[in-house]
N, C-alpha and C positions, 0 to 999 in steps of 0.2 A: 092324601096328597103325597105323591112320590117325589123324592128328591133325586136329582141327577147325580150319578157317581162322578167323583172328581179324582183325577189322577194326582198322586202326591207330587209336590213341587220339589225337585232336587236341586241342590247347589251344583255349580259347575264341577266341583271336585267329586261330589257323589255321582254325578252323571258319568264322568270319566271312569270312575271305579266300576260302575255297573257295566259300561261298555267293555272295559278290559276283562272283567270277569266273564262276560259273555263270550268274548273271543277265546279265552282260555278253555271254556267248556266246548266250544266248537273244535278247537285243536284236539282236545282229549277224545271227542267223539270220532273225529277223522282218524286218529291213530287207532282207536278201537276197531272201527269199521275196516280199515286197511289190514291191520294185523290179524284180526280174528274172523273176518268174513271174506274179504275180497281175495286175499292170497290163496285161500283154499279154493274159492270158486275159479280163479284164474288157472290153478293147477289142473282143473278138470277139463280145460279146453283141449281139443284134440291134437293141435300141433304147436310146436315151439313158436312158429311165426304168429299164430293167433294169440298165444300167450304174451309174446313180446309186444304186439300191437295194442292189445288191451291194457297191458301194464303201462305202456307209453302214454296212452290217452288218460289213464287215471293219474299218472304222475304229473302230466301237464295241468290237469284240473286242480290237483292238490297244490301244485306250485303257484298257480294263479291265486288260489285262496290264501296261501301263506304270504304272498306278496301284498294282498289286500290287508291282511292282518298287520303286516309290517308297516303299511301306510297309516293304519289307525294308531298303532303304537307311536309312530313318529310324530303324527299330528298331536297326540296327547302330550308327548315330551315337549313339543314346541309351545303348546298352550300353557303347560306348567311353567316353562321358562319365562314366557311373557308375563304370567301372573306374578312371578318373582322379580320382574323388572329386568330380566336378561333378554338381550336381543335374540329372538327365535332363529334368526339366520345363523347364529353362532352354534346352534344345536346341530350336531352331526347325526342326521337321520337319513343318510344317503341310501337311496334305493336304486340309483341309476349310474353311479360313479361319475356324475356330472355335478359335483358338489361345489357350492360356493362357501363352504364352511371355513376354509382356511383363510386366515387374514392375509391381505395383499399388501 
């Protein structure tokens, strides 16, 4: 009789650590891909216009991913603050410059 595999149950803190570590790995891979592969490939394009257009598209994609990572880190900081009894609204994790973090 086979027993079904069960995923380990992580605490909130362990789950957050795993998520943050995963995001760090993604950033490292993105940097490696950009610096060690894409820049060389872009330089092989025939015109400066094509190089610039390709670089712009890549940078837009990388910027979107960096923004998503910042949102994950911000959410993690707010969760940690809430766990410590701190009002998460007081945590300054602004991504849009429309922050309500300052006391009024």
